[in-house]
VODODO-768078 format. One record per atom (N, C-alpha, C, CB): residue in three letters; atom name; x, y, z. Coordinates in nm, 4 decimals. Glycine has a CB too. Layout:
BEGIN
+------+------+----------+----------+----------+
! resn ! name !       c1 !       c2 !       c3 !
+------+------+----------+----------+----------+
!  ala !   CA !        X !        Y !        Z !
...
+------+------+----------+----------+----------+
! end
This chain:
BEGIN
+------+------+----------+----------+----------+
! resn ! name !       c1 !       c2 !       c3 !
+------+------+----------+----------+----------+
!  met !    N !   8.1830 !  14.7008 !  10.5906 !
!  met !   CA !   8.1227 !  14.6424 !  10.4722 !
!  met !    C !   8.1220 !  14.4907 !  10.4847 !
!  met !   CB !   8.1977 !  14.6864 !  10.3450 !
!  asn !    N !   8.0337 !  14.4282 !  10.4197 !
!  asn !   CA !   8.0177 !  14.2839 !  10.4191 !
!  asn !    C !   8.1342 !  14.2186 !  10.3442 !
!  asn !   CB !   7.8829 !  14.2446 !  10.3553 !
!  asp !    N !   8.1886 !  14.1084 !  10.4007 !
!  asp !   CA !   8.3021 !  14.0399 !  10.3379 !
!  asp !    C !   8.2721 !  13.9932 !  10.1965 !
!  asp !   CB !   8.3434 !  13.9217 !  10.4215 !
!  ser !    N !   8.1516 !  13.9419 !  10.1732 !
!  ser !   CA !   8.1185 !  13.8931 !  10.0389 !
!  ser !    C !   8.1115 !  14.0086 !   9.9389 !
!  ser !   CB !   7.9848 !  13.8166 !  10.0409 !
!  ile !    N !   8.0674 !  14.1241 !   9.9841 !
!  ile !   CA !   8.0651 !  14.2418 !   9.8959 !
!  ile !    C !   8.2083 !  14.2862 !   9.8656 !
!  ile !   CB !   7.9843 !  14.3585 !   9.9610 !
!  asp !    N !   8.2936 !  14.2877 !   9.9687 !
!  asp !   CA !   8.4343 !  14.3222 !   9.9480 !
!  asp !    C !   8.4989 !  14.2279 !   9.8469 !
!  asp !   CB !   8.5109 !  14.3176 !  10.0812 !
!  gln !    N !   8.4716 !  14.0987 !   9.8605 !
!  gln !   CA !   8.5281 !  13.9996 !   9.7684 !
!  gln !    C !   8.4782 !  14.0213 !   9.6264 !
!  gln !   CB !   8.4935 !  13.8580 !   9.8145 !
!  met !    N !   8.3507 !  14.0525 !   9.6127 !
!  met !   CA !   8.2947 !  14.0772 !   9.4800 !
!  met !    C !   8.3606 !  14.1998 !   9.4163 !
!  met !   CB !   8.1417 !  14.0966 !   9.4884 !
!  ile !    N !   8.3771 !  14.3067 !   9.4939 !
!  ile !   CA !   8.4409 !  14.4280 !   9.4423 !
!  ile !    C !   8.5846 !  14.3987 !   9.4009 !
!  ile !   CB !   8.4375 !  14.5405 !   9.5477 !
!  thr !    N !   8.6557 !  14.3230 !   9.4834 !
!  thr !   CA !   8.7934 !  14.2852 !   9.4503 !
!  thr !    C !   8.7984 !  14.2082 !   9.3185 !
!  thr !   CB !   8.8547 !  14.2007 !   9.5634 !
!  glu !    N !   8.7102 !  14.1107 !   9.3036 !
!  glu !   CA !   8.7064 !  14.0313 !   9.1793 !
!  glu !    C !   8.6720 !  14.1186 !   9.0590 !
!  glu !   CB !   8.6040 !  13.9167 !   9.1915 !
!  asn !    N !   8.5777 !  14.2105 !   9.0770 !
!  asn !   CA !   8.5396 !  14.2981 !   8.9664 !
!  asn !    C !   8.6538 !  14.3918 !   8.9272 !
!  asn !   CB !   8.4158 !  14.3794 !   9.0040 !
!  ile !    N !   8.7278 !  14.4423 !   9.0258 !
!  ile !   CA !   8.8443 !  14.5264 !   8.9952 !
!  ile !    C !   8.9470 !  14.4441 !   8.9185 !
!  ile !   CB !   8.9071 !  14.5849 !   9.1255 !
!  lys !    N !   8.9742 !  14.3218 !   8.9642 !
!  lys !   CA !   9.0690 !  14.2333 !   8.8951 !
!  lys !    C !   9.0275 !  14.2129 !   8.7496 !
!  lys !   CB !   9.0783 !  14.0969 !   8.9671 !
!  asn !    N !   8.8993 !  14.1815 !   8.7296 !
!  asn !   CA !   8.8504 !  14.1559 !   8.5938 !
!  asn !    C !   8.8650 !  14.2791 !   8.5047 !
!  asn !   CB !   8.7039 !  14.1115 !   8.5978 !
!  glu !    N !   8.8306 !  14.3947 !   8.5569 !
!  glu !   CA !   8.8394 !  14.5176 !   8.4772 !
!  glu !    C !   8.9847 !  14.5507 !   8.4432 !
!  glu !   CB !   8.7750 !  14.6353 !   8.5527 !
!  ile !    N !   9.0756 !  14.5285 !   8.5369 !
!  ile !   CA !   9.2178 !  14.5548 !   8.5101 !
!  ile !    C !   9.2709 !  14.4570 !   8.4061 !
!  ile !   CB !   9.3010 !  14.5446 !   8.6402 !
!  glu !    N !   9.2369 !  14.3288 !   8.4200 !
!  glu !   CA !   9.2805 !  14.2292 !   8.3214 !
!  glu !    C !   9.2276 !  14.2627 !   8.1831 !
!  glu !   CB !   9.2344 !  14.0890 !   8.3624 !
!  thr !    N !   9.1014 !  14.3008 !   8.1756 !
!  thr !   CA !   9.0389 !  14.3346 !   8.0475 !
!  thr !    C !   9.1030 !  14.4572 !   7.9841 !
!  thr !   CB !   8.8899 !  14.3585 !   8.0664 !
!  ser !    N !   9.1458 !  14.5512 !   8.0674 !
!  ser !   CA !   9.2034 !  14.6762 !   8.0157 !
!  ser !    C !   9.3377 !  14.6555 !   7.9475 !
!  ser !   CB !   9.2193 !  14.7761 !   8.1279 !
!  gly !    N !   9.4112 !  14.5522 !   7.9901 !
!  gly !   CA !   9.5442 !  14.5294 !   7.9348 !
!  gly !    C !   9.6487 !  14.6251 !   7.9892 !
!  gly !   CB !   9.5395 !  14.5405 !   7.7860 !
!  lys !    N !   9.6123 !  14.7063 !   8.0861 !
!  lys !   CA !   9.7051 !  14.8028 !   8.1441 !
!  lys !    C !   9.7786 !  14.7404 !   8.2622 !
!  lys !   CB !   9.6307 !  14.9302 !   8.1883 !
!  ser !    N !   9.9010 !  14.7856 !   8.2843 !
!  ser !   CA !   9.9795 !  14.7340 !   8.3964 !
!  ser !    C !   9.9400 !  14.8032 !   8.5262 !
!  ser !   CB !  10.1298 !  14.7526 !   8.3702 !
!  lys !    N !   9.9757 !  14.7399 !   8.6370 !
!  lys !   CA !   9.9498 !  14.8003 !   8.7676 !
!  lys !    C !  10.0208 !  14.9348 !   8.7784 !
!  lys !   CB !   9.9951 !  14.7063 !   8.8811 !
!  thr !    N !  10.1400 !  14.9428 !   8.7210 !
!  thr !   CA !  10.2160 !  15.0674 !   8.7257 !
!  thr !    C !  10.1448 !  15.1782 !   8.6494 !
!  thr !   CB !  10.3560 !  15.0464 !   8.6689 !
!  glu !    N !  10.0950 !  15.1481 !   8.5311 !
!  glu !   CA !  10.0214 !  15.2472 !   8.4514 !
!  glu !    C !   9.8966 !  15.2950 !   8.5258 !
!  glu !   CB !   9.9820 !  15.1878 !   8.3143 !
!  ile !    N !   9.8250 !  15.2013 !   8.5819 !
!  ile !   CA !   9.7017 !  15.2349 !   8.6528 !
!  ile !    C !   9.7327 !  15.3193 !   8.7760 !
!  ile !   CB !   9.6257 !  15.1070 !   8.6933 !
!  ala !    N !   9.8328 !  15.2772 !   8.8522 !
!  ala !   CA !   9.8704 !  15.3508 !   8.9735 !
!  ala !    C !   9.9053 !  15.4956 !   8.9411 !
!  ala !   CB !   9.9890 !  15.2827 !   9.0431 !
!  lys !    N !   9.9859 !  15.5137 !   8.8387 !
!  lys !   CA !  10.0269 !  15.6494 !   8.7988 !
!  lys !    C !   9.9061 !  15.7324 !   8.7574 !
!  lys !   CB !  10.1291 !  15.6435 !   8.6832 !
!  ala !    N !   9.8152 !  15.6717 !   8.6824 !
!  ala !   CA !   9.6991 !  15.7440 !   8.6302 !
!  ala !    C !   9.6001 !  15.7838 !   8.7395 !
!  ala !   CB !   9.6285 !  15.6593 !   8.5267 !
!  ile !    N !   9.5914 !  15.7037 !   8.8464 !
!  ile !   CA !   9.4934 !  15.7356 !   8.9512 !
!  ile !    C !   9.5576 !  15.7992 !   9.0743 !
!  ile !   CB !   9.4191 !  15.6097 !   8.9924 !
!  gly !    N !   9.6897 !  15.8138 !   9.0713 !
!  gly !   CA !   9.7572 !  15.8849 !   9.1789 !
!  gly !    C !   9.7792 !  15.8054 !   9.3068 !
!  gly !   CB !   9.6808 !  16.0048 !   9.2112 !
!  val !    N !   9.8012 !  15.6751 !   9.2914 !
!  val !   CA !   9.8344 !  15.5910 !   9.4069 !
!  val !    C !   9.9600 !  15.5121 !   9.3733 !
!  val !   CB !   9.7159 !  15.4948 !   9.4444 !
!  ser !    N !  10.0148 !  15.4435 !   9.4720 !
!  ser !   CA !  10.1337 !  15.3619 !   9.4475 !
!  ser !    C !  10.0944 !  15.2284 !   9.3839 !
!  ser !   CB !  10.2112 !  15.3379 !   9.5792 !
!  lys !    N !  10.1934 !  15.1653 !   9.3217 !
!  lys !   CA !  10.1704 !  15.0329 !   9.2634 !
!  lys !    C !  10.1293 !  14.9342 !   9.3725 !
!  lys !   CB !  10.2973 !  14.9825 !   9.1898 !
!  ser !    N !  10.1870 !  14.9491 !   9.4922 !
!  ser !   CA !  10.1510 !  14.8577 !   9.6014 !
!  ser !    C !  10.0055 !  14.8766 !   9.6443 !
!  ser !   CB !  10.2441 !  14.8790 !   9.7217 !
!  thr !    N !   9.9533 !  14.9983 !   9.6321 !
!  thr !   CA !   9.8123 !  15.0207 !   9.6640 !
!  thr !    C !   9.7239 !  14.9478 !   9.5637 !
!  thr !   CB !   9.7795 !  15.1717 !   9.6649 !
!  val !    N !   9.7598 !  14.9533 !   9.4366 !
!  val !   CA !   9.6840 !  14.8790 !   9.3348 !
!  val !    C !   9.6908 !  14.7296 !   9.3667 !
!  val !   CB !   9.7396 !  14.9074 !   9.1908 !
!  ser !    N !   9.8072 !  14.6816 !   9.4077 !
!  ser !   CA !   9.8213 !  14.5404 !   9.4462 !
!  ser !    C !   9.7302 !  14.5066 !   9.5638 !
!  ser !   CB !   9.9678 !  14.5086 !   9.4822 !
!  gln !    N !   9.7168 !  14.6001 !   9.6580 !
!  gln !   CA !   9.6268 !  14.5778 !   9.7716 !
!  gln !    C !   9.4815 !  14.5694 !   9.7253 !
!  gln !   CB !   9.6425 !  14.6902 !   9.8755 !
!  tyr !    N !   9.4442 !  14.6518 !   9.6265 !
!  tyr !   CA !   9.3084 !  14.6422 !   9.5712 !
!  tyr !    C !   9.2867 !  14.5045 !   9.5096 !
!  tyr !   CB !   9.2839 !  14.7529 !   9.4653 !
!  leu !    N !   9.3883 !  14.4524 !   9.4404 !
!  leu !   CA !   9.3769 !  14.3240 !   9.3721 !
!  leu !    C !   9.3750 !  14.2057 !   9.4682 !
!  leu !   CB !   9.4906 !  14.3078 !   9.2749 !
!  ser !    N !   9.4381 !  14.2227 !   9.5828 !
!  ser !   CA !   9.4417 !  14.1128 !   9.6805 !
!  ser !    C !   9.3261 !  14.1200 !   9.7793 !
!  ser !   CB !   9.5738 !  14.1143 !   9.7565 !
!  gly !    N !   9.2530 !  14.2315 !   9.7795 !
!  gly !   CA !   9.1415 !  14.2471 !   9.8726 !
!  gly !    C !   9.1817 !  14.3025 !  10.0075 !
!  gly !   CB !   9.0743 !  14.1166 !   9.8922 !
!  arg !    N !   9.3086 !  14.3411 !  10.0233 !
!  arg !   CA !   9.3529 !  14.3981 !  10.1505 !
!  arg !    C !   9.3098 !  14.5426 !  10.1669 !
!  arg !   CB !   9.5030 !  14.3885 !  10.1623 !
!  ala !    N !   9.2699 !  14.6057 !  10.0572 !
!  ala !   CA !   9.2228 !  14.7449 !  10.0615 !
!  ala !    C !   9.1178 !  14.7635 !   9.9534 !
!  ala !   CB !   9.3409 !  14.8463 !  10.0423 !
!  gln !    N !   9.0337 !  14.8642 !   9.9735 !
!  gln !   CA !   8.9333 !  14.9034 !   9.8744 !
!  gln !    C !   8.9571 !  15.0504 !   9.8404 !
!  gln !   CB !   8.7864 !  14.8799 !   9.9280 !
!  pro !    N !   8.9363 !  15.0886 !   9.7146 !
!  pro !   CA !   8.9570 !  15.2290 !   9.6781 !
!  pro !    C !   8.8521 !  15.3202 !   9.7429 !
!  pro !   CB !   8.9530 !  15.2450 !   9.5254 !
!  thr !    N !   8.8937 !  15.4431 !   9.7719 !
!  thr !   CA !   8.7979 !  15.5433 !   9.8175 !
!  thr !    C !   8.7056 !  15.5758 !   9.7009 !
!  thr !   CB !   8.8702 !  15.6722 !   9.8707 !
!  leu !    N !   8.5999 !  15.6478 !   9.7269 !
!  leu !   CA !   8.5083 !  15.6860 !   9.6183 !
!  leu !    C !   8.5785 !  15.7705 !   9.5135 !
!  leu !   CB !   8.3881 !  15.7623 !   9.6741 !
!  ala !    N !   8.6636 !  15.8636 !   9.5580 !
!  ala !   CA !   8.7360 !  15.9488 !   9.4629 !
!  ala !    C !   8.8294 !  15.8638 !   9.3765 !
!  ala !   CB !   8.8165 !  16.0584 !   9.5378 !
!  thr !    N !   8.8972 !  15.7682 !   9.4384 !
!  thr !   CA !   8.9883 !  15.6814 !   9.3638 !
!  thr !    C !   8.9105 !  15.5868 !   9.2735 !
!  thr !   CB !   9.0775 !  15.6015 !   9.4599 !
!  leu !    N !   8.7967 !  15.5390 !   9.3199 !
!  leu !   CA !   8.7121 !  15.4531 !   9.2370 !
!  leu !    C !   8.6694 !  15.5269 !   9.1112 !
!  leu !   CB !   8.5885 !  15.4059 !   9.3157 !
!  ser !    N !   8.6353 !  15.6533 !   9.1251 !
!  ser !   CA !   8.5964 !  15.7344 !   9.0101 !
!  ser !    C !   8.7101 !  15.7436 !   8.9089 !
!  ser !   CB !   8.5545 !  15.8746 !   9.0552 !
!  lys !    N !   8.8306 !  15.7692 !   8.9583 !
!  lys !   CA !   8.9482 !  15.7761 !   8.8692 !
!  lys !    C !   8.9747 !  15.6401 !   8.8057 !
!  lys !   CB !   9.0739 !  15.8237 !   8.9473 !
!  leu !    N !   8.9632 !  15.5356 !   8.8849 !
!  leu !   CA !   8.9871 !  15.4002 !   8.8356 !
!  leu !    C !   8.8908 !  15.3665 !   8.7222 !
!  leu !   CB !   8.9729 !  15.2981 !   8.9496 !
!  cys !    N !   8.7655 !  15.4034 !   8.7385 !
!  cys !   CA !   8.6657 !  15.3780 !   8.6339 !
!  cys !    C !   8.7006 !  15.4519 !   8.5051 !
!  cys !   CB !   8.5261 !  15.4196 !   8.6821 !
!  arg !    N !   8.7462 !  15.5759 !   8.5182 !
!  arg !   CA !   8.7843 !  15.6516 !   8.3985 !
!  arg !    C !   8.9028 !  15.5864 !   8.3279 !
!  arg !   CB !   8.8185 !  15.7969 !   8.4354 !
!  val !    N !   9.0030 !  15.5453 !   8.4053 !
!  val !   CA !   9.1231 !  15.4842 !   8.3478 !
!  val !    C !   9.0913 !  15.3497 !   8.2838 !
!  val !   CB !   9.2308 !  15.4667 !   8.4553 !
!  leu !    N !   9.0044 !  15.2722 !   8.3472 !
!  leu !   CA !   8.9701 !  15.1393 !   8.2965 !
!  leu !    C !   8.8552 !  15.1417 !   8.1962 !
!  leu !   CB !   8.9343 !  15.0486 !   8.4115 !
!  asp !    N !   8.7968 !  15.2593 !   8.1743 !
!  asp !   CA !   8.6844 !  15.2752 !   8.0825 !
!  asp !    C !   8.5694 !  15.1800 !   8.1191 !
!  asp !   CB !   8.7302 !  15.2504 !   7.9375 !
!  cys !    N !   8.5315 !  15.1862 !   8.2467 !
!  cys !   CA !   8.4184 !  15.1065 !   8.2942 !
!  cys !    C !   8.3344 !  15.1939 !   8.3866 !
!  cys !   CB !   8.4667 !  14.9762 !   8.3677 !
!  ser !    N !   8.2205 !  15.1433 !   8.4243 !
!  ser !   CA !   8.1350 !  15.2198 !   8.5152 !
!  ser !    C !   8.1550 !  15.1708 !   8.6582 !
!  ser !   CB !   7.9859 !  15.2079 !   8.4741 !
!  ala !    N !   8.1222 !  15.2550 !   8.7531 !
!  ala !   CA !   8.1264 !  15.2151 !   8.8940 !
!  ala !    C !   8.0293 !  15.0996 !   8.9168 !
!  ala !   CB !   8.0918 !  15.3353 !   8.9872 !
!  asp !    N !   7.9197 !  15.0977 !   8.8429 !
!  asp !   CA !   7.8238 !  14.9875 !   8.8535 !
!  asp !    C !   7.8919 !  14.8537 !   8.8236 !
!  asp !   CB !   7.7049 !  15.0097 !   8.7572 !
!  asp !    N !   7.9827 !  14.8532 !   8.7240 !
!  asp !   CA !   8.0533 !  14.7305 !   8.6894 !
!  asp !    C !   8.1379 !  14.6820 !   8.8073 !
!  asp !   CB !   8.1418 !  14.7526 !   8.5654 !
!  ile !    N !   8.2084 !  14.7734 !   8.8710 !
!  ile !   CA !   8.2956 !  14.7353 !   8.9827 !
!  ile !    C !   8.2150 !  14.7028 !   9.1077 !
!  ile !   CB !   8.3952 !  14.8472 !   9.0129 !
!  leu !    N !   8.1095 !  14.7775 !   9.1309 !
!  leu !   CA !   8.0297 !  14.7558 !   9.2521 !
!  leu !    C !   7.9284 !  14.6425 !   9.2375 !
!  leu !   CB !   7.9573 !  14.8831 !   9.2890 !
!  gly !    N !   7.9144 !  14.5908 !   9.1152 !
!  gly !   CA !   7.8242 !  14.4788 !   9.0925 !
!  gly !    C !   7.6780 !  14.5189 !   9.0929 !
!  gly !   CB !   7.8468 !  14.3740 !   9.1958 !
!  ile !    N !   7.6513 !  14.6417 !   9.0527 !
!  ile !   CA !   7.5133 !  14.6910 !   9.0483 !
!  ile !    C !   7.4562 !  14.6621 !   8.9098 !
!  ile !   CB !   7.5063 !  14.8445 !   9.0811 !
!  lys !    N !   7.3453 !  14.5957 !   8.9083 !
!  lys !   CA !   7.2831 !  14.5579 !   8.7799 !
!  lys !    C !   7.1758 !  14.6568 !   8.7421 !
!  lys !   CB !   7.2233 !  14.4163 !   8.7871 !
+------+------+----------+----------+----------+
! end
């Protein structure tokens, strides 16, 4: 994937998590990953799989379009 796209996805995940008011621990538990994995999503060291992205969207009450930057 393109670095700029990865960076955009990382920023969008950060924004959605901040807006949700939920902790990394709450999110990790709800989507079935470790807190460190959520931290990796926030730092850009990892990107969620499609299945995890779907769960993340449900937990954060946002659309995949919001995270993927699709207008």
